[in-house]
C-alpha positions in Angstrom: -112.1 -152.6 28.7 -109.0 -154.2 26.7 -105.7 -154.5 28.9 -102.4 -155.4 27.8 -100.2 -156.6 30.5 -96.0 -157.4 29.6 -94.4 -159.6 31.8 -96.5 -162.4 33.0 -94.6 -163.4 36.0 -96.0 -163.8 39.8 -97.0 -160.2 39.3 -98.5 -159.5 36.2 -101.0 -163.2 36.0 -102.0 -161.8 39.8 -103.5 -158.5 38.2 -104.9 -160.3 34.9 -106.8 -162.7 37.3 -107.6 -159.2 38.8 -109.2 -157.2 36.0 -110.3 -160.7 34.5 -112.9 -161.2 37.6 -113.7 -157.4 37.0 -115.3 -158.1 33.6 -111.7 -156.8 31.5 -110.2 -158.5 29.0 -106.8 -159.0 29.3 -103.8 -159.8 26.9 -100.8 -161.2 28.9 -97.3 -160.2 26.7 -93.8 -162.3 27.7 -91.3 -163.2 26.1 -89.7 -166.9 28.4 -91.8 -170.2 27.2 -92.3 -170.7 30.8 -94.2 -167.7 32.0 -96.6 -168.5 29.6 -99.1 -171.1 31.7 -102.3 -170.3 30.1 -103.7 -173.3 32.9 -103.2 -170.5 35.8 -105.0 -167.8 33.8 -107.2 -169.6 31.7 -109.2 -166.3 30.6 -107.0 -164.4 29.0 -105.6 -164.2 25.9 -101.2 -165.1 25.5 -98.5 -164.0 23.7 -95.1 -164.6 23.4 -93.4 -162.2 22.6 -90.6 -159.5 23.7 -93.0 -156.3 25.2 -89.8 -154.5 24.8 -90.3 -155.0 20.2 -91.7 -152.5 18.1 -93.1 -156.0 16.0 -94.2 -157.9 18.6 -96.4 -155.3 20.1 -97.3 -154.3 16.5 -99.0 -158.4 16.3 -100.3 -157.8 19.5 -102.3 -154.8 17.7 -101.5 -152.4 21.2 -103.6 -149.6 19.4 -106.6 -151.5 19.9 -106.1 -151.3 23.8 -107.2 -149.1 26.4 -104.4 -149.3 28.9 -100.3 -150.6 29.1 -99.2 -152.1 32.1 -95.4 -152.6 32.3 -95.4 -155.8 35.1 -92.1 -157.0 34.1 -88.8 -157.6 37.2 -87.0 -155.2 34.8 -87.5 -151.5 34.8 -85.5 -150.9 31.5 -88.5 -153.6 29.9 -91.1 -151.3 32.1 -89.9 -148.2 30.3 -89.7 -149.4 27.0 -92.8 -150.8 27.2 -94.5 -147.4 28.3 -92.6 -145.7 26.0 -93.1 -147.8 23.0 -97.1 -148.3 24.1 -97.9 -143.9 24.7 -95.7 -143.2 21.3 -95.6 -145.5 18.8 -99.5 -146.9 19.3 -101.2 -143.7 21.2 -102.1 -145.7 24.1 -104.1 -143.8 26.3 -103.0 -145.2 29.8 -100.1 -146.8 31.1 -98.7 -148.1 34.2 -95.9 -149.1 34.8 -94.1 -151.7 37.7 -91.3 -150.0 39.6 -88.6 -152.4 41.0 -85.9 -150.5 42.1 -86.6 -147.1 44.4 -83.5 -145.6 42.8 -84.9 -145.9 39.4 -88.2 -144.2 40.4 -87.3 -140.8 38.7 -87.1 -142.1 35.6 -91.4 -143.2 35.1 -91.6 -140.0 33.8 -94.3 -138.8 31.3 -91.0 -138.1 29.5 -91.2 -142.4 29.0 -94.8 -142.5 28.7 -95.8 -143.4 31.6 -99.0 -142.2 33.3 -98.7 -144.0 36.4 -95.7 -145.5 38.7 -96.6 -148.5 41.2 -93.6 -148.4 43.3 -93.7 -151.6 46.2 -91.3 -149.9 48.3 -92.6 -146.8 48.3 -96.2 -148.0 49.0 -94.9 -150.4 51.6 -93.4 -147.3 53.2 -96.3 -145.1 52.8 -98.9 -147.4 54.8 -96.0 -148.4 56.9 -96.3 -144.1 58.2 -100.4 -144.2 57.2 -100.6 -147.1 60.0 -98.8 -145.2 63.5 -99.3 -140.9 62.6 -101.6 -138.7 63.7 -101.8 -135.3 61.9 -99.0 -136.1 59.6 -99.5 -136.3 55.3 -98.7 -139.1 54.7 -98.1 -139.7 50.3 -99.3 -142.7 49.6 -98.9 -143.1 45.6 -98.4 -140.3 42.8 -100.1 -140.0 39.3 -97.3 -139.3 37.1 -100.0 -138.2 34.0 -101.8 -135.1 36.2 -99.3 -134.5 38.9 -101.2 -135.2 41.4 -101.0 -137.1 44.6 -103.2 -139.7 46.4 -103.0 -138.8 50.4 -103.7 -139.4 53.9 -104.1 -137.8 56.8 -105.1 -139.4 60.0 -106.6 -136.2 61.7 -105.8 -135.1 65.4 -108.1 -133.8 68.5 -106.4 -130.5 68.6 -107.1 -129.8 65.1 -109.5 -126.5 64.2 -111.7 -128.5 61.6 -112.9 -131.0 64.3 -116.7 -130.6 64.2 -116.4 -128.8 60.6 -118.9 -129.5 58.1 -117.2 -131.0 54.7 -119.1 -127.9 52.9 -117.6 -125.3 54.8 -114.1 -125.8 54.9 -111.5 -124.2 52.4 -109.5 -126.2 50.9 -106.8 -125.2 49.1 -106.6 -124.7 45.0 -106.9 -128.1 43.4 -107.7 -130.3 46.6 -110.2 -132.4 46.2 -111.5 -134.6 49.6 -112.1 -138.5 47.9 -113.2 -140.5 51.2 -113.4 -140.8 55.2 -112.4 -143.3 56.4 -114.0 -143.9 60.0 -114.8 -146.3 62.0 -113.6 -149.1 60.0 -115.4 -148.4 57.2 -115.9 -145.8 54.2 -117.8 -142.2 55.0 -118.5 -139.7 51.2 -117.0 -136.1 52.1 -120.8 -135.2 51.6 -120.9 -131.1 52.2 -123.7 -131.3 55.8 -120.6 -134.6 56.6 -118.8 -132.5 60.1 -115.3 -134.1 60.3 -114.6 -136.0 63.8 -111.1 -136.7 65.0 -109.0 -139.7 64.0 -111.1 -139.9 61.0 -109.2 -140.7 57.8 -109.0 -138.3 55.4 -108.1 -139.6 51.6 -107.4 -136.1 49.5 -106.2 -136.1 45.6 -104.0 -132.9 45.6 -101.6 -131.5 43.6 -97.3 -131.7 45.3 -97.7 -127.9 45.8 -100.4 -127.7 48.1 -99.2 -130.3 50.1 -97.9 -128.2 52.5 -100.6 -126.1 53.4 -103.2 -129.1 53.7 -101.5 -130.2 56.6 -101.3 -126.6 57.7 -104.4 -126.2 57.4 -105.4 -130.1 59.0 -103.2 -129.8 61.4 -101.2 -126.6 62.1 -99.7 -127.9 65.6 -96.6 -131.1 65.0 -97.5 -134.3 66.8 -94.3 -136.7 65.3 -91.2 -136.5 63.9 -92.5 -137.8 60.6 -93.8 -135.5 57.9 -94.6 -135.4 54.5 -91.0 -135.9 54.2 -90.2 -138.9 55.0 -93.2 -139.8 53.5 -90.6 -140.5 50.4 -88.2 -143.3 50.4 -84.4 -143.1 50.6 -82.8 -142.7 47.4 
């Protein structure tokens, strides 16, 4: 897979190194000459250019890339890169870094963003995921499909404890993707029974989250719930 990353700072270089290790082709783009550090990520291609300029992206031949990641420290730049990649070059998938939570609402398909990654949101969700039982925690938003990756730790008094996965009637369009149990990952096969303490990971549309919460844990356990899984505005 060919991936272009706009922003060759610490975040962009870390993403590039990980993608290279997984066998992908990576191009790093940055307008700052001091950011061009080919010795740090030697397997990547580098382009000294402003990713917000159409001419620079034409030089990069962005239409040949499968994914564009806007990873600069400037939200305005990340939005422009995403929009140009999607509208001018038809890139199949765009991922954009959100630096300031107040700007998160802008990172939508209207600006060409398929997936937005907000560090404050992820950190907040991980804190809640670590301490809550019986509450649905939103871990990640999949903007392109209007769905979210959500997690719930199954409480001992859940009516689904001991029930086979295949016997559960999940809300419409909700998919159980993994069960985390005893520090391991369990495939949610139809014959596998749910156990108290299971961390269940779902892909679910936003309008199905309340029904999913009620199905898994109809009894309230904590004050922290779905409403508080969102970062403060």
